[in-house]
VOBA-1610 file (N, C-alpha, C; in pm, whole numbers, padded with zeros to 5 digits, always signed):
BEGIN
Met+03048-01295-00698Met+02958-01269-00812Met+02840-01366-00807Gln+02721-01314-00836Gln+02599-01395-00831Gln+02602-01509-00932Gln+02570-01631-00884Gln+02559-01746-00974Gln+02422-01746-01040Lys+02419-01772-01170Lys+02294-01762-01244Lys+02196-01873-01209Asp+02244-01984-01150Asp+02152-02092-01117Asp+02085-02070-00981Lys+02125-01964-00910Lys+02062-01931-00782Lys+01976-01807-00801Pro+01854-01809-00750Pro+01765-01695-00774Pro+01811-01569-00703Val+01785-01456-00766Val+01804-01325-00704Val+01668-01283-00648Leu+01663-01249-00520Leu+01539-01197-00463Leu+01530-01049-00493Val+01424-01008-00564Val+01399-00867-00593Val+01269-00829-00523Thr+01280-00748-00417Thr+01158-00700-00352Thr+01107-00578-00428Gly+00974-00563-00430Gly+00915-00456-00510Gly+00922-00486-00658Ser+00911-00614-00693Ser+00930-00657-00833Ser+00819-00609-00926Ala+00705-00568-00870Ala+00598-00512-00952Ala+00606-00360-00956Gly+00704-00302-00884Gly+00724-00158-00885Gly+00805-00115-01005Phe+00825+00014-01017Phe+00890+00071-01135Phe+01032+00018-01155Ile+01121+00041-01060Ile+01260-00002-01075Ile+01270-00153-01062Gly+01193-00212-00969Gly+01197-00356-00948Gly+01156-00434-01072Phe+01055-00384-01142Phe+01011-00449-01267Phe+01122-00447-01371His+01182-00330-01392His+01286-00318-01495His+01409-00402-01460Leu+01446-00405-01331Leu+01562-00486-01292Leu+01531-00634-01310Ser+01413-00676-01269Ser+01375-00817-01286Ser+01379-00857-01432Glu+01326-00772-01519Glu+01326-00801-01662Glu+01470-00813-01715Arg+01556-00724-01671Arg+01695-00727-01716Arg+01765-00855-01670Leu+01746-00890-01543Leu+01809-01012-01490Leu+01759-01136-01563Leu+01629-01142-01588Leu+01572-01256-01660Leu+01629-01264-01801Asn+01641-01150-01868Asn+01696-01149-02004Asn+01844-01188-02006Glu+01911-01170-01892Glu+02053-01208-01881Glu+02070-01353-01837Gly+01959-01424-01816Gly+01967-01565-01782Gly+01959-01598-01634Tyr+01929-01500-01551Tyr+01916-01523-01407Tyr+01776-01573-01372His+01767-01642-01260His+01638-01674-01200His+01602-01559-01106Val+01477-01515-01109Val+01433-01404-01024Val+01316-01449-00937Leu+01330-01428-00808Leu+01222-01447-00713Leu+01169-01308-00679Gly+01049-01277-00725Gly+00992-01144-00706Gly+00895-01142-00589Leu+00907-01039-00505Leu+00816-01021-00392Leu+00755-00882-00400Asp+00622-00874-00385Asp+00554-00744-00387Asp+00419-00760-00320Asn+00374-00655-00249Asn+00242-00665-00186Asn+00132-00602-00270Leu+00170-00544-00385Leu+00072-00488-00481Leu-00024-00391-00413Asn+00030-00303-00329Asn-00058-00209-00259Asn-00115-00104-00355Asp-00207-00024-00304Asp-00279+00070-00389Asp-00231+00214-00372Tyr-00104+00234-00337Tyr-00048+00369-00330Tyr-00068+00442-00463Tyr-00052+00368-00572Tyr-00098+00417-00703Tyr-00167+00302-00773Asp-00226+00327-00888Asp-00310+00232-00961Asp-00247+00092-00967Pro-00306-00006-00896Pro-00250-00142-00898Pro-00250-00205-01036Gln-00334-00156-01127Gln-00338-00215-01262Gln-00203-00204-01330Leu-00134-00093-01308Leu-00002-00074-01366Leu+00094-00181-01314Lys+00082-00213-01185Lys+00167-00316-01124Lys+00134-00454-01181His+00006-00481-01197His-00034-00611-01254His+00013-00623-01399Asp+00007-00514-01473Asp+00052-00519-01613Asp+00204-00541-01621Arg+00278-00480-01530Arg+00423-00507-01526Arg+00448-00654-01497Leu+00374-00706-01397Leu+00389-00847-01360Leu+00357-00940-01476Asp+00256-00905-01553Asp+00218-00988-01668Asp+00334-01003-01765Val+00413-00897-01780Val+00531-00903-01868Val+00634-01001-01810Leu+00656-00991-01680Leu+00757-01077-01615Leu+00715-01223-01614Lys+00586-01248-01593Lys+00537-01385-01580Lys+00546-01464-01710Lys+00574-01397-01819Lys+00593-01467-01946Lys+00727-01540-01950Gln+00814-01506-01858Gln+00948-01566-01855Gln+00949-01684-01757Pro+00998-01800-01800Pro+00994-01920-01715Pro+01078-01912-01588Asn+01178-01826-01586Asn+01267-01818-01470Asn+01220-01718-01365Phe+01095-01670-01379Phe+01042-01574-01282Phe+00940-01641-01191Thr+00960-01625-01061Thr+00865-01676-00961Thr+00816-01557-00880Phe+00684-01542-00870Phe+00629-01427-00797Phe+00562-01472-00668Ile+00590-01398-00562Ile+00526-01419-00433Ile+00458-01288-00392Lys+00328-01294-00364Lys+00259-01175-00314Lys+00269-01174-00162Gly+00323-01065-00109Gly+00337-01055+00036Gly+00408-00929+00076Ser+00403-00898+00205Ser+00461-00775+00259Ser+00586-00804+00340Leu+00675-00709+00340Leu+00799-00719+00416Leu+00773-00725+00566Glu+00660-00669+00608Glu+00626-00669+00751Glu+00594-00810+00802Asn+00568-00902+00709Asn+00535-01041+00744Asn+00664-01121+00758Leu+00720-01120+00878Leu+00848-01187+00901Leu+00839-01337+00876Glu+00727-01397+00912Glu+00709-01541+00891Glu+00718-01576+00743Leu+00657-01494+00658Leu+00665-01516+00513Leu+00809-01503+00464Leu+00877-01399+00507Leu+01016-01380+00464Leu+01104-01497+00505Glu+01088-01542+00628Glu+01169-01654+00675Glu+01143-01780+00594Ser+01019-01801+00556Ser+00986-01920+00475Ser+01049-01911+00337Leu+01054-01790+00278Leu+01117-01772+00147Leu+01267-01798+00154Phe+01331-01746+00258Phe+01475-01766+00273Phe+01507-01913+00303Asp+01417-01981+00374Asp+01436-02125+00400Asp+01419-02207+00273Gln+01324-02166+00189Gln+01287-02245+00071Gln+01385-02226-00045Tyr+01434-02103-00062Tyr+01518-02072-00178Tyr+01664-02049-00135Asp+01754-02096-00220Asp+01898-02082-00193Asp+01944-01948-00248Leu+01930-01845-00167Leu+01958-01709-00212Leu+02100-01667-00180Glu+02161-01593-00272Glu+02292-01533-00249Glu+02284-01381-00248Val+02203-01327-00341Val+02192-01182-00357Val+02047-01140-00336Val+02029-01034-00257Val+01897-00974-00236Val+01904-00829-00283Val+01811-00791-00371Val+01802-00651-00414Val+01669-00598-00362His+01680-00510-00264His+01562-00462-00191His+01518-00327-00246Leu+01411-00329-00327Leu+01359-00208-00391Leu+01219-00174-00343Ala+01159-00262-00263Ala+01025-00235-00210Ala+01034-00131-00100Ala+00939-00037-00101Ala+00935+00066+00003Ala+00808+00146-00016Gln+00769+00215+00089Gln+00665+00316+00072Gln+00734+00442+00021Ala+00701+00478-00102Ala+00769+00589-00168Ala+00690+00719-00154Gly+00755+00829-00194Gly+00687+00957-00201Gly+00711+01047-00081Val+00760+01168-00107Val+00786+01264+00000Val+00655+01320+00054Arg+00566+01363-00035Arg+00445+01433+00010Arg+00348+01340+00082Tyr+00339+01217+00037Tyr+00248+01120+00100Tyr+00290+01093+00244Ser+00419+01109+00273Ser+00468+01082+00409Ser+00418+01186+00509Leu+00374+01300+00459Leu+00322+01404+00549Leu+00189+01364+00609Thr+00111+01283+00536Thr-00023+01248+00581Thr-00038+01102+00621Asn+00059+01017+00584Asn+00049+00874+00615Asn+00181+00823+00674Pro+00223+00880+00786Pro+00354+00842+00840Pro+00367+00695+00878His+00259+00634+00926His+00269+00495+00972His+00301+00398+00859Ala+00256+00430+00738Ala+00288+00344+00623Ala+00439+00337+00601Tyr+00508+00447+00627Tyr+00653+00454+00607Tyr+00727+00380+00718Ile+00677+00392+00840Ile+00741+00322+00952Ile+00730+00172+00933Gln+00613+00124+00894Gln+00592-00020+00877Gln+00676-00075+00762Ser+00664-00016+00645Ser+00733-00070+00528Ser+00883-00042+00530Asn+00919+00084+00556Asn+01057+00125+00540Asn+01147+00095+00659Leu+01088+00077+00777Leu+01168+00046+00895Leu+01145-00097+00944Val+01020-00133+00973Val+00992-00270+01019Val+01027-00370+00910Gly+00978-00345+00788Gly+01007-00437+00678Gly+01155-00447+00647Phe+01224-00335+00650Phe+01369-00333+00622Phe+01445-00416+00725Thr+01407-00400+00851Thr+01474-00476+00957Thr+01447-00625+00945Asn+01324-00661+00911Asn+01291-00803+00889Asn+01381-00864+00782Leu+01400-00788+00675Leu+01482-00838+00564Leu+01628-00851+00606Leu+01679-00754+00680Leu+01816-00762+00729Leu+01836-00885+00818Glu+01738-00911+00904Glu+01748-01026+00993Glu+01756-01157+00913Cys+01676-01167+00809Cys+01678-01288+00725Cys+01811-01299+00651Cys+01863-01187+00602Cys+01992-01188+00531Cys+02104-01228+00625Lys+02099-01179+00748Lys+02200-01215+00848Lys+02195-01365+00878Lys+02075-01414+00906Lys+02057-01554+00945Lys+02103-01648+00835His+02078-01612+00709His+02110-01701+00597His+02241-01664+00529Gln+02316-01572+00589Gln+02450-01536+00540Gln+02449-01500+00391Ile+02358-01410+00356Ile+02348-01362+00218Ile+02480-01294+00180Ser+02525-01317+00056Ser+02657-01266+00016Ser+02653-01118-00022His+02536-01064-00060His+02530-00923-00099His+02387-00873-00085Phe+02368-00772+00000Phe+02239-00708+00019Phe+02246-00568-00042Ile+02171-00549-00151Ile+02166-00420-00221Ile+02030-00359-00194Tyr+02026-00233-00157Tyr+01898-00174-00119Tyr+01883-00031-00172Ala+01758+00009-00189Ala+01727+00143-00238Ala+01730+00243-00126Ser+01816+00343-00141Ser+01808+00462-00058Ser+01752+00573-00148Ser+01784+00697-00120Ser+01723+00807-00197Ser+01808+00932-00186Ser+01802+01014-00291Ser+01870+01144-00286Ser+01809+01233-00179Ser+01689+01199-00132Ser+01623+01282-00030Ser+01701+01283+00102Val+01793+01188+00122Val+01871+01187+00247Val+01959+01312+00259Tyr+01985+01379+00147Tyr+02070+01499+00152Tyr+01997+01620+00210Gly+01864+01610+00224Gly+01788+01717+00285Gly+01808+01849+00214Gly+01829+01954+00291Gly+01851+02087+00233Gly+01997+02117+00209Asn+02075+02017+00177Asn+02219+02032+00154Asn+02247+02146+00055Lys+02330+02239+00094Lys+02363+02353+00007Lys+02486+02325-00079Lys+02566+02225-00041Lys+02687+02193-00118Lys+02647+02117-00244Ile+02694+02165-00358Ile+02659+02106-00487Ile+02786+02066-00559Pro+02792+01950-00626Pro+02691+01843-00625Pro+02693+01763-00495Phe+02588+01682-00473Phe+02579+01600-00353Phe+02677+01484-00363Ser+02761+01471-00261Ser+02860+01363-00256Ser+02822+01264-00147Val+02856+01137-00167Val+02825+01035-00067Val+02902+01059+00062Ser+03002+01148+00058Ser+03076+01181+00180Ser+03015+01299+00256Asp+02911+01361+00200Asp+02845+01474+00266Asp+02767+01427+00389Arg+02744+01519+00482Arg+02657+01490+00596Arg+02513+01469+00546Thr+02446+01372+00606Thr+02307+01345+00567Thr+02223+01321+00692Asp+02245+01402+00794Asp+02173+01381+00920Asp+02071+01490+00950Glu+02025+01561+00845Glu+01922+01662+00863Glu+01813+01645+00757Pro+01739+01533+00761Pro+01633+01511+00662Pro+01520+01613+00678Val+01452+01643+00567Val+01342+01741+00572Val+01206+01677+00543Ser+01202+01545+00540Ser+01074+01473+00527Ser+01085+01340+00601Leu+00971+01286+00639Leu+00972+01155+00705Leu+01024+01048+00611Tyr+00988+01056+00484Tyr+01039+00961+00385Tyr+01192+00961+00387Ala+01251+01081+00383Ala+01397+01091+00385Ala+01454+01033+00514Ala+01386+01057+00625Ala+01434+01005+00754Ala+01436+00853+00755Thr+01335+00790+00694Thr+01333+00643+00691Thr+01443+00589+00601Lys+01473+00660+00493Lys+01580+00615+00404Lys+01717+00630+00470Lys+01737+00738+00544Lys+01861+00753+00618Lys+01872+00644+00725Ala+01759+00614+00790Ala+01758+00506+00889Ala+01796+00373+00825Asn+01752+00349+00701Asn+01790+00227+00629Asn+01942+00219+00614Glu+02003+00329+00578Glu+02149+00331+00562Glu+02219+00301+00695Leu+02167+00358+00803Leu+02228+00335+00934Leu+02212+00190+00978Leu+02093+00134+00954Leu+02070-00007+00988Leu+02162-00098+00907Ala+02173-00071+00777Ala+02261-00152+00691Ala+02406-00144+00739His+02449-00024+00774His+02586-00008+00825His+02608-00090+00952Thr+02509-00087+01039Thr+02520-00161+01165Thr+02530-00312+01140Tyr+02448-00365+01049Tyr+02451-00509+01020Tyr+02581-00546+00949Ser+02634-00457+00866Ser+02764-00484+00803Ser+02873-00492+00910His+02867-00400+01005His+02969-00394+01110His+02958-00510+01208Leu+02837-00538+01255Leu+02819-00639+01360Leu+02823-00782+01307Tyr+02764-00802+01188Tyr+02740-00939+01141Tyr+02812-00972+01010Arg+02898-00880+00964Arg+02975-00904+00841Arg+02884-00927+00722Leu+02772-00856+00718Leu+02679-00864+00604Leu+02716-00756+00503Pro+02761-00794+00382Pro+02798-00694+00282Pro+02673-00621+00231Thr+02673-00488+00238Thr+02556-00410+00196Thr+02598-00297+00102Thr+02511-00270+00004Thr+02532-00159-00090Thr+02404-00079-00099Gly+02412+00049-00063Gly+02298+00138-00070Gly+02301+00222-00198Leu+02183+00244-00256Leu+02171+00317-00382Leu+02086+00441-00360Arg+02150+00557-00365Arg+02076+00683-00350Arg+02026+00726-00488Phe+01903+00691-00518Phe+01844+00720-00649Phe+01807+00868-00660Phe+01834+00925-00776Phe+01799+01063-00806Phe+01690+01067-00913Thr+01567+01095-00874Thr+01451+01119-00962Thr+01453+01030-01086Val+01425+00903-01064Val+01424+00805-01173Val+01294+00817-01253Tyr+01306+00812-01385Tyr+01188+00825-01473Tyr+01205+00736-01594Gly+01095+00717-01667Gly+01100+00639-01790Gly+00975+00555-01806Pro+00969+00470-01911Pro+00853+00384-01936Pro+00819+00299-01814Trp+00690+00278-01792Trp+00637+00202-01679Trp+00662+00272-01545Gly+00684+00404-01549Gly+00717+00479-01429Gly+00602+00495-01331Arg+00631+00562-01220Arg+00531+00583-01115Arg+00443+00702-01149Pro+00310+00684-01144Pro+00219+00793-01180Pro+00225+00915-01089Asp+00281+00900-00968Asp+00288+01014-00877Asp+00408+01104-00904Met+00496+01061-00993Met+00615+01141-01025Met+00579+01250-01127Ala+00653+01360-01125Ala+00617+01480-01202Ala+00601+01454-01352Ile+00697+01387-01413Ile+00691+01367-01558Ile+00563+01295-01598Tyr+00529+01192-01522Tyr+00409+01111-01549Tyr+00283+01194-01525Ser+00274+01259-01409Ser+00153+01334-01375Ser+00135+01456-01464Phe+00245+01521-01503Phe+00236+01633-01595Phe+00182+01587-01730Thr+00235+01475-01779Thr+00191+01422-01909Thr+00041+01393-01907Lys-00005+01325-01805Lys-00147+01290-01793Lys-00234+01416-01790Ala-00196+01513-01709Ala-00275+01636-01696Ala-00278+01713-01828Met-00166+01724-01895Met-00159+01800-02020Met-00247+01737-02128Ile-00242+01604-02137Ile-00326+01534-02237Ile-00473+01554-02206Glu-00506+01557-02076Glu-00645+01575-02035Glu-00687+01722-02028Gln-00598+01811-02077Gln-00628+01955-02080Gln-00653+02012-01941Lys-00577+01961-01844Lys-00588+02008-01706Lys-00461+02084-01668Pro-00470+02177-01572Pro-00350+02249-01530Pro-00253+02158-01454Ile-00126+02191-01459Ile-00025+02117-01383Ile+00022+02204-01266Asp+00046+02139-01152Asp+00094+02209-01034Asp+00246+02224-01042Val+00292+02348-01048Val+00435+02378-01060Val+00481+02444-00930Tyr+00554+02367-00851Tyr+00592+02414-00718Tyr+00715+02505-00721Asn+00725+02587-00617Asn+00829+02689-00605Asn+00831+02779-00729Tyr+00712+02793-00791Tyr+00693+02881-00907Tyr+00786+02843-01023Gly+00820+02715-01028Gly+00904+02664-01136Gly+01052+02670-01110Asp+01093+02731-00999Asp+01235+02743-00967Asp+01282+02619-00891Met+01288+02509-00963Met+01332+02380-00908Met+01423+02313-01009Gln+01520+02238-00958Gln+01606+02158-01045Gln+01614+02016-00991Arg+01608+01921-01083Arg+01619+01781-01045Arg+01718+01710-01136Asp+01791+01616-01076Asp+01888+01536-01151Asp+01813+01413-01204Phe+01730+01436-01307Phe+01649+01328-01364Phe+01738+01218-01421Thr+01709+01093-01383Thr+01793+00978-01420Thr+01706+00875-01491Tyr+01742+00845-01615Tyr+01661+00755-01697Tyr+01673+00611-01649Ile+01564+00538-01653Ile+01556+00404-01594Ile+01661+00308-01650Asp+01691+00313-01779Asp+01789+00221-01836Asp+01928+00242-01775Asp+01963+00367-01749Asp+02091+00397-01685Asp+02093+00343-01542Val+01981+00356-01472Val+01971+00305-01335Val+01989+00154-01333Ile+01919+00086-01423Ile+01926-00061-01426Ile+02064-00111-01464Gln+02128-00043-01558Gln+02265-00082-01594Gln+02358-00068-01475Ser+02340+00039-01397Ser+02423+00060-01279Ser+02403-00052-01177Ile+02277-00087-01150Ile+02249-00194-01053Ile+02303-00327-01103Phe+02282-00354-01230Phe+02328-00481-01287Phe+02480-00495-01275Leu+02551-00388-01305Leu+02698-00393-01296Leu+02744-00407-01151Leu+02670-00350-01056Leu+02704-00366-00915Leu+02679-00510-00868Ile+02575-00574-00922Ile+02550-00716-00891Ile+02666-00800-00945Lys+02706-00774-01070Lys+02814-00850-01133Lys+02948-00824-01062Lys+02968-00703-01016Lys+03093-00668-00949Lys+03110-00746-00819Gly+02999-00774-00754Gly+03005-00848-00628Gly+03003-00754-00509Pro+03000-00812-00388Pro+02984-00732-00267Pro+03106-00646-00236Pro+03086-00536-00164Pro+03201-00455-00121Pro+03286-00531-00020Lys+03413-00499-00019Lys+03507-00566+00073Lys+03588-00460+00147Asp+03591-00475+00279Asp+03677-00390+00364Asp+03674-00242+00325Pro+03573-00165+00359Pro+03462-00208+00444Pro+03353-00280+00364Leu+03270-00352+00437Leu+03162-00430+00375Leu+03041-00343+00344Tyr+03049-00214+00375Tyr+02937-00122+00359Tyr+02973-00017+00254Lys+02881+00005+00158Lys+02906+00103+00052Lys+02776+00172+00015Val+02786+00300-00022Val+02671+00375-00070Val+02713+00448-00198Tyr+02624+00446-00298Tyr+02649+00516-00424Tyr+02535+00612-00455Asn+02569+00722-00522Asn+02469+00805-00588Asn+02438+00745-00724Ile+02310+00725-00754Ile+02269+00680-00887Ile+02194+00797-00950Gly+02269+00882-01019Gly+02212+01002-01079Gly+02273+01029-01214Asn+02218+01128-01283Asn+02264+01159-01419Asn+02376+01262-01419Asn+02396+01331-01303Asn+02501+01431-01291Asn+02475+01554-01378Lys+02343+01575-01412Lys+02306+01689-01496Lys+02169+01742-01452Pro+02163+01832-01354Pro+02034+01885-01309Pro+01959+01956-01422Val+01827+01944-01420Val+01741+02002-01522Val+01641+02096-01455Gln+01628+02216-01510Gln+01529+02311-01458Gln+01388+02258-01486Leu+01299+02274-01390Leu+01162+02226-01405Leu+01094+02287-01527Asn+01117+02414-01552Asn+01055+02478-01668Asn+01107+02421-01800His+01233+02378-01802His+01286+02314-01923His+01220+02178-01944Leu+01201+02105-01834Leu+01131+01976-01843Leu+00991+01996-01903Ile+00919+02095-01854Ile+00783+02122-01904Ile+00788+02158-02052His+00888+02236-02091His+00905+02271-02232His+00924+02146-02319Leu+01003+02051-02271Leu+01026+01927-02347Leu+00897+01846-02360Leu+00819+01840-02252Leu+00690+01770-02258Leu+00596+01838-02358Glu+00594+01969-02355Glu+00510+02044-02451Glu+00551+02012-02595Lys+00682+02006-02617Lys+00734+01979-02751Lys+00695+01838-02799Glu+00712+01738-02711Glu+00684+01600-02750Glu+00534+01573-02765Leu+00454+01639-02682Leu+00309+01617-02685Leu+00237+01709-02783Gly+00302+01819-02820Gly+00235+01917-02904Gly+00122+01988-02830Ile+00138+02003-02699Ile+00035+02064-02614Ile+00101+02170-02526Lys+00037+02286-02517Lys+00085+02391-02429Lys+00034+02365-02288Ala+00124+02362-02190Ala+00085+02334-02052Ala+00021+02457-01988Glu-00085+02433-01915Glu-00143+02537-01831Glu-00083+02520-01691Lys-00002+02617-01648Lys+00071+02603-01523Lys-00003+02670-01407Arg-00012+02597-01296Arg-00065+02654-01173Arg+00054+02671-01079Leu+00104+02794-01069Leu+00226+02822-00995Leu+00198+02826-00846Leu+00276+02746-00769Leu+00251+02729-00626Leu+00382+02741-00548Pro+00373+02775-00419Pro+00495+02778-00336Pro+00552+02638-00316Ile+00675+02632-00271Ile+00740+02502-00248Ile+00665+02425-00140Gln+00656+02295-00156Gln+00585+02209-00064Gln+00673+02172+00056Pro+00612+02151+00173Pro+00690+02099+00287Pro+00758+01967+00249Gly+00885+01954+00283Gly+00959+01831+00254Gly+01033+01835+00121Asp+00997+01929+00032Asp+01066+01941-00096Asp+01199+02013-00080Val+01289+01990-00176Val+01416+02062-00179Val+01426+02136-00312His+01508+02240-00313His+01518+02325-00432His+01592+02256-00547Lys+01698+02183-00515Lys+01782+02128-00620Lys+01843+01996-00578Thr+01852+01902-00671Thr+01929+01780-00649Thr+02031+01765-00761Tyr+02149+01716-00726Tyr+02260+01710-00820Tyr+02358+01605-00767Ala+02375+01495-00842Ala+02453+01382-00794Ala+02599+01389-00839Asp+02689+01374-00743Asp+02829+01346-00771Asp+02839+01194-00786Ile+02875+01148-00906Ile+02877+01003-00932Ile+03018+00950-00959Asp+03119+01022-00912Asp+03258+00982-00937Asp+03287+00842-00885Glu+03240+00809-00765Glu+03269+00676-00708Glu+03201+00566-00788Leu+03079+00592-00834Leu+03009+00493-00917Leu+03086+00466-01046Ile+03129+00573-01112Ile+03205+00559-01237Ile+03334+00481-01213Glu+03401+00515-01104Glu+03529+00450-01073Glu+03512+00300-01047Asp+03402+00263-00979Asp+03387+00124-00936Asp+03325+00034-01043Ile+03237+00087-01128Ile+03172-00001-01228Ile+03202+00041-01371His+03279+00149-01388His+03319+00196-01522His+03199+00223-01612Phe+03097+00282-01551Phe+02978+00320-01627Phe+02924+00450-01572Gln+02881+00536-01663Gln+02824+00664-01622Gln+02686+00680-01683Pro+02581+00697-01599Pro+02448+00728-01654Pro+02457+00848-01748Asn+02401+00834-01869Asn+02426+00939-01967Asn+02313+00965-02065Ile+02195+00903-02044Ile+02085+00929-02137Ile+02027+01066-02108Ser+02028+01153-02208Ser+01987+01292-02190Ser+01839+01301-02158Ile+01801+01411-02096Ile+01660+01433-02064Ile+01576+01441-02192Glu+01634+01495-02299Glu+01561+01503-02426Glu+01528+01364-02480Lys+01627+01277-02481Lys+01606+01141-02530Lys+01513+01063-02437Gly+01532+01081-02306Gly+01450+01009-02209Gly+01303+01048-02214Ile+01276+01178-02228Ile+01137+01225-02237Ile+01072+01170-02364Lys+01145+01170-02474Lys+01090+01117-02599Lys+01049+00970-02582Arg+01135+00891-02517Arg+01105+00749-02497Arg+00986+00730-02403Phe+00979+00814-02298Phe+00867+00802-02205Phe+00736+00834-02274Ile+00730+00941-02351Ile+00606+00979-02419Ile+00564+00872-02519Gln+00660+00813-02587Gln+00628+00703-02680Gln+00561+00589-02606Trp+00618+00552-02490Trp+00557+00444-02410Trp+00419+00484-02361Tyr+00406+00606-02311Tyr+00278+00651-02253Tyr+00166+00643-02357Lys+00195+00689-02477Lys+00093+00685-02584Lys+00057+00541-02622Gln+00158+00455-02623Gln+00134+00315-02658Gln+00053+00244-02549Tyr+00086+00272-02423Tyr+00020+00204-02310Tyr-00122+00252-02290Tyr-00143+00383-02295Tyr-00276+00438-02265Tyr-00359+00467-02390Asn-00291+00485-02503Asn-00359+00521-02627Asn-00458+00636-02605Pro-00411+00749-02549Pro-00503+00857-02518Pro-00548+00931-02642Pro-00669+00988-02640Pro-00711+01073-02754Pro-00629+01201-02756Met-00563+01228-02866Met-00479+01348-02876Met-00549+01448-02966Ser-00558+01573-02917Ser-00624+01676-02997Ser-00531+01726-03107
//
């Protein structure tokens, strides 16, 4: 179990999940060493504003830098007495990977390997890292189980996340490094990523612009509210590293797929705005449905993500209006 007097390294601490986890750890009395390169994949101002919240806490230390910089990582591991590393930094997004593949190779493969090497060298007690539901590819078996085959990715992003799992497994096997992979299912909520559907739909609807609805609305996603995700990660940190085998993967999902058209209906209800839909075919790299089997997560941490999409959307819209203060017609 992580000692509170030793810092937890959270990579991607200015990102959506990294920010929320850092805030939770700080509120629980932990020291957090945050690392982020503050890239411009989406509006960096949102990242700076998240950081401003974290920097108000005395136990937070921020380092600006990239995972690809092995010299920087080695200096951090030399300087700080780390036991637990939570690796949430990555180049995200399925569609962006179609046009910017090198960004994914550098961040998600080179950076990931650099971090594993540092964890091995310094005998880190628990390496927790972000994987993705995208590793399931076009899996037809529902719900998705961690025991399912995941060797047919349909996007480069998914391929890099599957490669992360394989690399982690190898380091667990060869070097006795305890690793836990987290297959996140469509995480949303306050301070979320602007490229995600709920955020981009909200922005477009308020601005009286059409929203792009792929596969003509025939899509389902296992939307998972950020508070449920953070509680799951926090309980896994408290539980400690996996033992025999030292390698573990969990689905972090809500276990309740939501139709895209129902999601749009909820946004319309909360915003009081009728969406103008631009119906489009499914995008390359997209999948029709995601649905998480979370039995192993429930069994191991005695917690089940359970915030409904209705409650989660209401909380997100409240935050969005407070943060942006948009003119509402």
